[in-house]
A tleap script that builds the chain and sets N, CA, C and O, in Angstrom:
source leaprc.protein.ff14SB
mol = sequence {
  NMET ILE SER ARG ASP ILE LYS ASN TRP ILE
  ASP ASN SER LYS LYS TYR PHE TYR ILE TYR
  LEU PHE SER ASN ASN PRO SER LYS LYS ARG
  ILE LYS LEU ILE ALA ASP GLU LEU ASP LEU
  GLU PHE THR TYR SER GLY SER LYS PRO SER
  LYS LYS LYS LEU LYS LYS ILE ILE ASP LYS
  ILE PRO TYR SER SER ASN GLU VAL ALA ILE
  ILE GLY ASP ARG ILE PHE THR ASP ILE LEU
  VAL GLY ASN ARG LEU GLY MET TYR THR ILE
  LEU VAL ASP SER VAL ASP THR TYR GLY GLU
  ARG ILE LYS ASN ASN ASN PHE GLN SER ILE
  GLU ARG TYR LEU ALA ARG ILE ILE THR GLY
  GLY PHE CSER
}
set mol.1.N position { 15.874 92.956 96.862 }
set mol.1.CA position { 17.129 92.936 97.496 }
set mol.1.C position { 17.147 91.715 98.337 }
set mol.1.O position { 16.169 91.337 98.982 }
set mol.2.N position { 18.257 91.129 98.309 }
set mol.2.CA position { 18.351 89.849 99.151 }
set mol.2.C position { 19.179 90.270 100.455 }
set mol.2.O position { 20.086 91.101 100.424 }
set mol.3.N position { 18.774 89.626 101.554 }
set mol.3.CA position { 19.341 90.001 102.799 }
set mol.3.C position { 20.829 89.672 102.904 }
set mol.3.O position { 21.312 88.745 102.254 }
set mol.4.N position { 21.504 90.385 103.667 }
set mol.4.CA position { 22.993 90.255 103.806 }
set mol.4.C position { 23.241 88.847 104.385 }
set mol.4.O position { 24.213 88.244 103.930 }
set mol.5.N position { 22.496 88.249 105.321 }
set mol.5.CA position { 22.702 86.906 105.706 }
set mol.5.C position { 22.686 85.850 104.721 }
set mol.5.O position { 23.526 84.949 104.722 }
set mol.6.N position { 21.632 85.955 103.776 }
set mol.6.CA position { 21.480 85.009 102.773 }
set mol.6.C position { 22.665 85.179 101.818 }
set mol.6.O position { 23.239 84.165 101.419 }
set mol.7.N position { 23.068 86.388 101.426 }
set mol.7.CA position { 24.199 86.643 100.487 }
set mol.7.C position { 25.463 86.086 101.187 }
set mol.7.O position { 26.295 85.513 100.483 }
set mol.8.N position { 25.667 86.208 102.482 }
set mol.8.CA position { 26.872 85.775 103.028 }
set mol.8.C position { 26.966 84.272 103.011 }
set mol.8.O position { 28.038 83.698 102.819 }
set mol.9.N position { 25.654 83.550 103.245 }
set mol.9.CA position { 25.586 82.103 103.283 }
set mol.9.C position { 26.036 81.562 101.935 }
set mol.9.O position { 26.870 80.661 101.847 }
set mol.10.N position { 25.399 82.198 100.785 }
set mol.10.CA position { 25.621 81.812 99.446 }
set mol.10.C position { 27.181 82.008 99.114 }
set mol.10.O position { 27.819 81.101 98.579 }
set mol.11.N position { 27.686 83.084 99.414 }
set mol.11.CA position { 29.044 83.334 99.076 }
set mol.11.C position { 30.006 82.429 99.669 }
set mol.11.O position { 30.929 81.973 98.994 }
set mol.12.N position { 29.820 82.094 101.092 }
set mol.12.CA position { 30.574 81.184 101.779 }
set mol.12.C position { 30.391 79.851 101.280 }
set mol.12.O position { 31.358 79.096 101.184 }
set mol.13.N position { 29.244 79.503 100.957 }
set mol.13.CA position { 28.986 78.070 100.413 }
set mol.13.C position { 29.580 77.845 99.137 }
set mol.13.O position { 29.967 76.716 98.833 }
set mol.14.N position { 29.692 78.867 98.320 }
set mol.14.CA position { 30.323 78.664 96.906 }
set mol.14.C position { 31.797 78.190 97.000 }
set mol.14.O position { 32.359 77.702 96.020 }
set mol.15.N position { 32.432 78.350 98.238 }
set mol.15.CA position { 33.777 78.075 98.360 }
set mol.15.C position { 33.894 76.453 98.484 }
set mol.15.O position { 34.954 75.864 98.277 }
set mol.16.N position { 32.821 75.877 98.803 }
set mol.16.CA position { 32.708 74.441 99.069 }
set mol.16.C position { 31.929 73.660 98.166 }
set mol.16.O position { 32.198 72.463 98.066 }
set mol.17.N position { 31.009 74.151 97.496 }
set mol.17.CA position { 30.239 73.400 96.541 }
set mol.17.C position { 29.508 74.298 95.563 }
set mol.17.O position { 29.343 75.494 95.801 }
set mol.18.N position { 29.064 73.698 94.442 }
set mol.18.CA position { 28.434 74.379 93.298 }
set mol.18.C position { 26.979 74.693 93.693 }
set mol.18.O position { 26.265 73.872 94.269 }
set mol.19.N position { 26.586 75.928 93.349 }
set mol.19.CA position { 25.197 76.290 93.652 }
set mol.19.C position { 24.559 76.773 92.445 }
set mol.19.O position { 25.163 77.541 91.696 }
set mol.20.N position { 23.251 76.335 92.176 }
set mol.20.CA position { 22.455 76.635 91.023 }
set mol.20.C position { 21.130 76.964 91.492 }
set mol.20.O position { 20.551 76.276 92.333 }
set mol.21.N position { 20.593 78.097 90.920 }
set mol.21.CA position { 19.253 78.500 91.127 }
set mol.21.C position { 18.298 77.907 90.326 }
set mol.21.O position { 18.278 78.216 89.134 }
set mol.22.N position { 17.434 77.044 90.800 }
set mol.22.CA position { 16.397 76.420 89.894 }
set mol.22.C position { 14.981 76.699 90.474 }
set mol.22.O position { 14.537 76.139 91.477 }
set mol.23.N position { 14.335 77.608 89.748 }
set mol.23.CA position { 13.058 78.114 90.294 }
set mol.23.C position { 11.875 77.740 89.382 }
set mol.23.O position { 12.015 77.675 88.161 }
set mol.24.N position { 10.674 77.487 90.021 }
set mol.24.CA position { 9.467 77.451 89.260 }
set mol.24.C position { 8.879 78.817 88.938 }
set mol.24.O position { 7.887 78.887 88.212 }
set mol.25.N position { 9.415 79.838 89.418 }
set mol.25.CA position { 8.852 81.129 89.081 }
set mol.25.C position { 8.967 81.484 87.589 }
set mol.25.O position { 10.052 81.486 87.008 }
set mol.26.N position { 7.825 81.777 87.009 }
set mol.26.CA position { 7.819 82.083 85.529 }
set mol.26.C position { 8.471 83.380 85.078 }
set mol.26.O position { 8.679 83.563 83.878 }
set mol.27.N position { 8.787 84.246 85.948 }
set mol.27.CA position { 9.398 85.509 85.642 }
set mol.27.C position { 10.925 85.544 85.393 }
set mol.27.O position { 11.685 85.726 86.343 }
set mol.28.N position { 11.364 85.383 84.202 }
set mol.28.CA position { 12.879 85.398 83.910 }
set mol.28.C position { 13.536 86.667 84.505 }
set mol.28.O position { 14.666 86.657 84.993 }
set mol.29.N position { 12.752 87.749 84.428 }
set mol.29.CA position { 13.383 89.036 84.975 }
set mol.29.C position { 13.575 88.914 86.404 }
set mol.29.O position { 14.621 89.347 86.888 }
set mol.30.N position { 12.668 88.362 87.162 }
set mol.30.CA position { 12.738 88.269 88.623 }
set mol.30.C position { 13.886 87.377 89.018 }
set mol.30.O position { 14.729 87.756 89.831 }
set mol.31.N position { 13.921 86.146 88.420 }
set mol.31.CA position { 14.773 85.130 88.774 }
set mol.31.C position { 16.277 85.585 88.398 }
set mol.31.O position { 17.223 85.404 89.164 }
set mol.32.N position { 16.390 86.196 87.130 }
set mol.32.CA position { 17.751 86.723 86.789 }
set mol.32.C position { 18.260 87.698 87.637 }
set mol.32.O position { 19.465 87.754 87.880 }
set mol.33.N position { 17.275 88.641 88.213 }
set mol.33.CA position { 17.751 89.699 89.133 }
set mol.33.C position { 18.329 89.050 90.388 }
set mol.33.O position { 19.406 89.480 90.799 }
set mol.34.N position { 17.707 88.037 91.051 }
set mol.34.CA position { 18.167 87.265 92.131 }
set mol.34.C position { 19.459 86.529 91.843 }
set mol.34.O position { 20.433 86.548 92.596 }
set mol.35.N position { 19.384 85.817 90.580 }
set mol.35.CA position { 20.734 85.135 90.239 }
set mol.35.C position { 21.901 86.026 90.011 }
set mol.35.O position { 23.045 85.645 90.261 }
set mol.36.N position { 21.628 87.229 89.532 }
set mol.36.CA position { 22.686 88.190 89.169 }
set mol.36.C position { 23.246 88.647 90.629 }
set mol.36.O position { 24.454 88.659 90.867 }
set mol.37.N position { 22.352 88.987 91.494 }
set mol.37.CA position { 22.717 89.565 92.735 }
set mol.37.C position { 23.542 88.463 93.547 }
set mol.37.O position { 24.363 88.839 94.383 }
set mol.38.N position { 23.343 87.194 93.321 }
set mol.38.CA position { 24.075 86.127 94.102 }
set mol.38.C position { 25.152 85.494 93.137 }
set mol.38.O position { 25.840 84.541 93.503 }
set mol.39.N position { 25.261 86.049 91.929 }
set mol.39.CA position { 26.285 85.602 91.003 }
set mol.39.C position { 26.108 83.997 90.778 }
set mol.39.O position { 27.058 83.246 90.999 }
set mol.40.N position { 24.893 83.524 90.343 }
set mol.40.CA position { 24.554 82.197 90.203 }
set mol.40.C position { 24.081 82.006 88.757 }
set mol.40.O position { 23.572 82.928 88.118 }
set mol.41.N position { 24.264 80.799 88.276 }
set mol.41.CA position { 23.520 80.340 86.996 }
set mol.41.C position { 22.131 80.024 87.498 }
set mol.41.O position { 21.961 79.711 88.677 }
set mol.42.N position { 21.059 80.103 86.572 }
set mol.42.CA position { 19.856 79.900 86.986 }
set mol.42.C position { 18.915 79.289 85.941 }
set mol.42.O position { 19.242 79.326 84.755 }
set mol.43.N position { 17.768 78.732 86.327 }
set mol.43.CA position { 16.649 78.293 85.441 }
set mol.43.C position { 15.425 78.887 86.057 }
set mol.43.O position { 15.253 78.811 87.274 }
set mol.44.N position { 14.606 79.448 85.304 }
set mol.44.CA position { 13.261 79.905 85.692 }
set mol.44.C position { 12.178 79.058 85.107 }
set mol.44.O position { 12.498 78.367 84.140 }
set mol.45.N position { 10.992 79.002 85.524 }
set mol.45.CA position { 9.976 78.165 84.983 }
set mol.45.C position { 10.467 76.680 84.935 }
set mol.45.O position { 10.450 76.001 83.908 }
set mol.46.N position { 10.887 76.268 86.102 }
set mol.46.CA position { 11.538 74.995 86.292 }
set mol.46.C position { 10.581 73.733 86.049 }
set mol.46.O position { 10.993 72.635 85.676 }
set mol.47.N position { 9.397 74.014 86.285 }
set mol.47.CA position { 8.249 72.895 86.098 }
set mol.47.C position { 8.395 71.839 87.086 }
set mol.47.O position { 8.012 70.707 86.792 }
set mol.48.N position { 8.908 72.081 88.233 }
set mol.48.CA position { 8.996 71.080 89.299 }
set mol.48.C position { 7.546 70.675 89.803 }
set mol.48.O position { 6.781 71.606 90.053 }
set mol.49.N position { 7.156 69.548 89.951 }
set mol.49.CA position { 8.124 68.343 90.144 }
set mol.49.C position { 8.457 67.508 88.961 }
set mol.49.O position { 8.892 66.363 89.081 }
set mol.50.N position { 8.241 68.109 87.775 }
set mol.50.CA position { 8.698 67.457 86.540 }
set mol.50.C position { 10.295 67.262 86.698 }
set mol.50.O position { 10.986 68.099 87.280 }
set mol.51.N position { 10.783 66.161 86.167 }
set mol.51.CA position { 12.255 65.895 86.238 }
set mol.51.C position { 12.985 66.447 84.979 }
set mol.51.O position { 14.215 66.477 84.932 }
set mol.52.N position { 12.321 66.812 84.124 }
set mol.52.CA position { 12.964 66.952 82.619 }
set mol.52.C position { 13.996 68.109 82.778 }
set mol.52.O position { 15.197 67.916 82.592 }
set mol.53.N position { 13.517 69.232 83.103 }
set mol.53.CA position { 14.570 70.435 83.098 }
set mol.53.C position { 15.642 70.212 84.167 }
set mol.53.O position { 16.812 70.487 83.904 }
set mol.54.N position { 15.326 69.775 85.242 }
set mol.54.CA position { 16.380 69.581 86.264 }
set mol.54.C position { 17.433 68.538 85.936 }
set mol.54.O position { 18.628 68.663 86.204 }
set mol.55.N position { 16.858 67.458 85.310 }
set mol.55.CA position { 17.748 66.427 84.852 }
set mol.55.C position { 18.711 66.926 83.814 }
set mol.55.O position { 19.841 66.438 83.775 }
set mol.56.N position { 18.341 67.878 82.959 }
set mol.56.CA position { 19.252 68.502 81.926 }
set mol.56.C position { 20.364 69.331 82.620 }
set mol.56.O position { 21.501 69.328 82.148 }
set mol.57.N position { 20.069 70.004 83.678 }
set mol.57.CA position { 20.975 70.736 84.494 }
set mol.57.C position { 22.133 69.700 85.064 }
set mol.57.O position { 23.340 69.841 84.870 }
set mol.58.N position { 21.563 68.725 85.741 }
set mol.58.CA position { 22.454 67.795 86.341 }
set mol.58.C position { 23.284 67.019 85.305 }
set mol.58.O position { 24.429 66.668 85.587 }
set mol.59.N position { 22.795 66.778 84.253 }
set mol.59.CA position { 23.581 66.150 83.154 }
set mol.59.C position { 24.765 67.102 82.687 }
set mol.59.O position { 25.779 66.634 82.168 }
set mol.60.N position { 24.595 68.371 82.883 }
set mol.60.CA position { 25.627 69.288 82.462 }
set mol.60.C position { 26.826 69.551 83.463 }
set mol.60.O position { 27.888 70.068 83.115 }
set mol.61.N position { 26.512 69.112 84.814 }
set mol.61.CA position { 27.536 69.378 85.780 }
set mol.61.C position { 28.244 68.041 86.089 }
set mol.61.O position { 27.723 66.990 85.714 }
set mol.62.N position { 29.475 68.047 86.795 }
set mol.62.CA position { 30.181 66.777 86.880 }
set mol.62.C position { 29.761 65.972 88.161 }
set mol.62.O position { 30.588 65.385 88.858 }
set mol.63.N position { 28.486 65.986 88.405 }
set mol.63.CA position { 28.042 65.188 89.607 }
set mol.63.C position { 26.827 64.353 89.143 }
set mol.63.O position { 26.078 64.793 88.270 }
set mol.64.N position { 26.651 63.279 89.663 }
set mol.64.CA position { 25.478 62.484 89.480 }
set mol.64.C position { 24.351 63.011 90.425 }
set mol.64.O position { 24.606 63.726 91.395 }
set mol.65.N position { 23.149 62.634 90.100 }
set mol.65.CA position { 22.024 63.095 90.949 }
set mol.65.C position { 22.169 62.613 92.545 }
set mol.65.O position { 21.710 63.307 93.452 }
set mol.66.N position { 22.841 61.379 92.780 }
set mol.66.CA position { 22.883 61.007 94.088 }
set mol.66.C position { 24.091 61.775 94.860 }
set mol.66.O position { 24.360 61.491 96.027 }
set mol.67.N position { 24.740 62.680 94.193 }
set mol.67.CA position { 25.748 63.517 94.729 }
set mol.67.C position { 25.299 64.853 94.859 }
set mol.67.O position { 26.133 65.682 95.222 }
set mol.68.N position { 23.947 65.279 94.595 }
set mol.68.CA position { 23.466 66.520 94.570 }
set mol.68.C position { 22.327 66.722 95.495 }
set mol.68.O position { 21.444 65.869 95.590 }
set mol.69.N position { 22.312 67.866 96.210 }
set mol.69.CA position { 21.205 68.093 97.104 }
set mol.69.C position { 20.188 69.276 96.597 }
set mol.69.O position { 20.643 70.294 96.075 }
set mol.70.N position { 19.023 69.110 96.751 }
set mol.70.CA position { 18.077 70.255 96.536 }
set mol.70.C position { 17.555 70.742 97.800 }
set mol.70.O position { 17.093 70.019 98.682 }
set mol.71.N position { 17.657 72.060 97.842 }
set mol.71.CA position { 17.170 72.854 99.164 }
set mol.71.C position { 15.940 73.540 98.621 }
set mol.71.O position { 15.987 74.219 97.595 }
set mol.72.N position { 14.770 73.341 99.366 }
set mol.72.CA position { 13.599 74.081 98.993 }
set mol.72.C position { 12.558 74.101 100.076 }
set mol.72.O position { 12.653 73.369 101.061 }
set mol.73.N position { 11.632 74.881 99.904 }
set mol.73.CA position { 10.587 75.122 100.991 }
set mol.73.C position { 9.250 74.518 100.552 }
set mol.73.O position { 8.238 74.764 101.210 }
set mol.74.N position { 9.205 73.731 99.456 }
set mol.74.CA position { 7.939 73.192 98.972 }
set mol.74.C position { 8.051 71.707 98.945 }
set mol.74.O position { 8.926 71.229 98.223 }
set mol.75.N position { 7.240 70.869 99.674 }
set mol.75.CA position { 7.275 69.460 99.611 }
set mol.75.C position { 6.835 68.964 98.300 }
set mol.75.O position { 7.510 68.073 97.783 }
set mol.76.N position { 5.823 69.404 97.705 }
set mol.76.CA position { 5.278 68.772 96.505 }
set mol.76.C position { 5.954 69.330 95.184 }
set mol.76.O position { 5.558 68.979 94.073 }
set mol.77.N position { 6.918 70.153 95.358 }
set mol.77.CA position { 7.639 70.565 94.111 }
set mol.77.C position { 9.079 70.186 94.288 }
set mol.77.O position { 9.572 69.258 93.648 }
set mol.78.N position { 9.821 70.973 95.241 }
set mol.78.CA position { 11.282 70.736 95.387 }
set mol.78.C position { 11.658 69.397 95.977 }
set mol.78.O position { 12.536 68.719 95.443 }
set mol.79.N position { 11.008 68.985 97.086 }
set mol.79.CA position { 11.326 67.748 97.570 }
set mol.79.C position { 10.918 66.629 96.746 }
set mol.79.O position { 11.695 65.688 96.589 }
set mol.80.N position { 9.708 66.641 96.173 }
set mol.80.CA position { 9.275 65.647 95.337 }
set mol.80.C position { 10.171 65.410 94.083 }
set mol.80.O position { 10.461 64.271 93.719 }
set mol.81.N position { 10.590 66.513 93.447 }
set mol.81.CA position { 11.491 66.276 92.219 }
set mol.81.C position { 12.864 65.616 92.718 }
set mol.81.O position { 13.446 64.724 92.100 }
set mol.82.N position { 13.297 66.177 93.918 }
set mol.82.CA position { 14.554 65.679 94.340 }
set mol.82.C position { 14.439 64.196 94.619 }
set mol.82.O position { 15.327 63.433 94.238 }
set mol.83.N position { 13.418 63.781 95.245 }
set mol.83.CA position { 13.272 62.338 95.599 }
set mol.83.C position { 13.186 61.560 94.250 }
set mol.83.O position { 13.810 60.512 94.084 }
set mol.84.N position { 12.350 62.138 93.247 }
set mol.84.CA position { 12.259 61.343 91.883 }
set mol.84.C position { 13.596 61.276 91.223 }
set mol.84.O position { 13.774 60.354 90.427 }
set mol.85.N position { 14.542 62.108 91.439 }
set mol.85.CA position { 15.843 62.031 90.832 }
set mol.85.C position { 16.911 61.422 91.685 }
set mol.85.O position { 18.062 61.359 91.255 }
set mol.86.N position { 16.573 60.943 92.945 }
set mol.86.CA position { 17.572 60.256 93.772 }
set mol.86.C position { 18.409 61.264 94.419 }
set mol.86.O position { 19.531 60.923 94.795 }
set mol.87.N position { 18.008 62.463 94.594 }
set mol.87.CA position { 18.884 63.636 95.095 }
set mol.87.C position { 18.670 63.541 96.703 }
set mol.87.O position { 17.710 62.968 97.218 }
set mol.88.N position { 19.643 64.150 97.371 }
set mol.88.CA position { 19.557 64.449 98.837 }
set mol.88.C position { 18.450 65.631 98.722 }
set mol.88.O position { 18.422 66.404 97.764 }
set mol.89.N position { 17.571 65.679 99.778 }
set mol.89.CA position { 16.587 66.748 99.796 }
set mol.89.C position { 16.589 67.332 101.154 }
set mol.89.O position { 16.579 66.611 102.152 }
set mol.90.N position { 16.604 68.636 101.216 }
set mol.90.CA position { 16.559 69.446 102.390 }
set mol.90.C position { 15.343 70.407 102.403 }
set mol.90.O position { 15.282 71.353 101.618 }
set mol.91.N position { 14.397 70.146 103.296 }
set mol.91.CA position { 13.176 71.051 103.302 }
set mol.91.C position { 13.619 72.178 104.387 }
set mol.91.O position { 14.153 71.928 105.467 }
set mol.92.N position { 13.323 73.349 103.935 }
set mol.92.CA position { 13.591 74.566 104.787 }
set mol.92.C position { 12.310 75.383 104.882 }
set mol.92.O position { 11.428 75.317 104.026 }
set mol.93.N position { 12.251 76.127 105.923 }
set mol.93.CA position { 11.060 77.063 106.096 }
set mol.93.C position { 11.216 78.093 105.031 }
set mol.93.O position { 12.313 78.373 104.549 }
set mol.94.N position { 10.064 78.664 104.664 }
set mol.94.CA position { 9.999 79.830 103.796 }
set mol.94.C position { 10.588 81.117 104.441 }
set mol.94.O position { 10.489 81.252 105.661 }
set mol.95.N position { 11.102 81.922 103.804 }
set mol.95.CA position { 11.536 83.160 104.410 }
set mol.95.C position { 11.114 84.302 103.589 }
set mol.95.O position { 10.835 84.189 102.395 }
set mol.96.N position { 11.070 85.428 104.263 }
set mol.96.CA position { 10.682 86.769 103.548 }
set mol.96.C position { 11.715 87.395 102.891 }
set mol.96.O position { 12.828 86.869 102.852 }
set mol.97.N position { 11.456 88.582 102.308 }
set mol.97.CA position { 12.554 89.371 101.691 }
set mol.97.C position { 13.764 89.665 102.539 }
set mol.97.O position { 14.856 89.860 102.004 }
set mol.98.N position { 13.605 89.701 103.830 }
set mol.98.CA position { 14.598 90.059 104.751 }
set mol.98.C position { 15.364 88.859 105.267 }
set mol.98.O position { 16.256 88.977 106.108 }
set mol.99.N position { 14.989 87.683 104.735 }
set mol.99.CA position { 15.694 86.428 105.145 }
set mol.99.C position { 15.141 85.958 106.477 }
set mol.99.O position { 15.807 85.148 107.121 }
set mol.100.N position { 14.000 86.389 106.936 }
set mol.100.CA position { 13.442 85.954 108.205 }
set mol.100.C position { 12.452 84.884 107.936 }
set mol.100.O position { 11.706 84.921 106.957 }
set mol.101.N position { 12.452 83.921 108.822 }
set mol.101.CA position { 11.449 82.692 108.607 }
set mol.101.C position { 10.068 83.299 108.673 }
set mol.101.O position { 9.742 84.142 109.509 }
set mol.102.N position { 9.271 82.807 107.723 }
set mol.102.CA position { 7.803 83.121 107.707 }
set mol.102.C position { 7.153 82.062 108.747 }
set mol.102.O position { 7.084 80.856 108.508 }
set mol.103.N position { 6.706 82.651 109.883 }
set mol.103.CA position { 6.225 81.819 110.988 }
set mol.103.C position { 4.905 81.128 110.716 }
set mol.103.O position { 4.683 79.975 111.087 }
set mol.104.N position { 4.020 81.892 110.040 }
set mol.104.CA position { 2.663 81.414 109.834 }
set mol.104.C position { 2.415 81.191 108.353 }
set mol.104.O position { 1.639 81.890 107.702 }
set mol.105.N position { 3.108 80.192 107.863 }
set mol.105.CA position { 3.029 79.978 106.325 }
set mol.105.C position { 1.959 78.848 106.185 }
set mol.105.O position { 2.232 77.661 106.360 }
set mol.106.N position { 0.702 79.323 105.850 }
set mol.106.CA position { -0.441 78.397 105.636 }
set mol.106.C position { -0.165 77.264 104.661 }
set mol.106.O position { -0.424 76.084 104.897 }
set mol.107.N position { 0.407 77.747 103.500 }
set mol.107.CA position { 0.550 76.843 102.422 }
set mol.107.C position { 1.590 75.733 102.907 }
set mol.107.O position { 1.328 74.560 102.640 }
set mol.108.N position { 2.651 76.015 103.544 }
set mol.108.CA position { 3.648 75.047 103.866 }
set mol.108.C position { 3.012 74.203 104.904 }
set mol.108.O position { 3.296 73.005 104.911 }
set mol.109.N position { 2.165 74.692 105.809 }
set mol.109.CA position { 1.529 73.988 106.917 }
set mol.109.C position { 0.626 72.914 106.211 }
set mol.109.O position { 0.649 71.738 106.575 }
set mol.110.N position { -0.140 73.346 105.226 }
set mol.110.CA position { -0.983 72.324 104.563 }
set mol.110.C position { -0.309 71.270 103.791 }
set mol.110.O position { -0.774 70.132 103.722 }
set mol.111.N position { 0.850 71.651 103.172 }
set mol.111.CA position { 1.704 70.679 102.445 }
set mol.111.C position { 2.155 69.627 103.578 }
set mol.111.O position { 1.992 68.419 103.401 }
set mol.112.N position { 2.666 70.090 104.617 }
set mol.112.CA position { 3.392 69.153 105.666 }
set mol.112.C position { 2.211 68.248 106.180 }
set mol.112.O position { 2.394 67.043 106.357 }
set mol.113.N position { 1.023 68.836 106.412 }
set mol.113.CA position { -0.034 68.002 106.930 }
set mol.113.C position { -0.514 66.872 105.932 }
set mol.113.O position { -0.856 65.758 106.329 }
set mol.114.N position { -0.510 67.251 104.606 }
set mol.114.CA position { -0.845 66.267 103.633 }
set mol.114.C position { 0.192 65.301 103.458 }
set mol.114.O position { -0.111 64.132 103.219 }
set mol.115.N position { 1.450 65.684 103.555 }
set mol.115.CA position { 2.659 64.785 103.418 }
set mol.115.C position { 2.572 63.679 104.563 }
set mol.115.O position { 2.747 62.474 104.379 }
set mol.116.N position { 2.284 64.272 105.729 }
set mol.116.CA position { 2.160 63.260 106.880 }
set mol.116.C position { 1.024 62.187 106.702 }
set mol.116.O position { 1.169 61.035 107.111 }
set mol.117.N position { -0.036 62.597 106.113 }
set mol.117.CA position { -1.135 61.732 105.757 }
set mol.117.C position { -0.727 60.701 104.758 }
set mol.117.O position { -0.887 59.497 104.963 }
set mol.118.N position { -0.185 61.205 103.648 }
set mol.118.CA position { 0.262 60.315 102.479 }
set mol.118.C position { 1.409 59.403 102.889 }
set mol.118.O position { 1.368 58.238 102.494 }
set mol.119.N position { 2.374 59.789 103.602 }
set mol.119.CA position { 3.451 58.917 104.082 }
set mol.119.C position { 3.304 58.254 105.345 }
set mol.119.O position { 4.155 57.429 105.677 }
set mol.120.N position { 2.354 58.505 106.071 }
set mol.120.CA position { 2.008 57.977 107.331 }
set mol.120.C position { 3.007 58.365 108.496 }
set mol.120.O position { 3.292 57.561 109.384 }
set mol.121.N position { 3.505 59.607 108.439 }
set mol.121.CA position { 4.231 60.125 109.540 }
set mol.121.C position { 5.348 61.097 109.214 }
set mol.121.O position { 6.196 61.396 110.054 }
set mol.122.N position { 5.338 61.615 107.910 }
set mol.122.CA position { 6.502 62.586 107.609 }
set mol.122.C position { 6.366 63.776 108.472 }
set mol.122.O position { 5.273 64.283 108.723 }
set mol.123.N position { 7.560 64.237 108.950 }
set mol.123.CA position { 7.579 65.425 109.890 }
set mol.123.C position { 8.311 66.488 109.294 }
set mol.123.O position { 8.450 67.554 109.894 }
savepdb mol mol.pdb
quit
């Protein structure tokens, strides 16, 4: 079940722009459940940071990659594939099933630390 806040944000956002759920999760059943609840088209097993599957989606919509934003909580998958395709990238904190920010996300902390080292100052 998706939090009411997230559902409201998605529903309101659909009035202004196209939203597509593109996930690396290999479970079609799980991603379809989420996509159906939010009334979104979706891809599961997206293979990010590979560009191939995401590029196919972008080629089907009436926008070029430099007109598209990817919102994600992983630097080395979501943000990296967005950068590789010339998209706007938006890094967000991970949230739990209630839509609450996960405060002590060790995996995300490690990614941010490594990104700072690699880029010489990514924040």
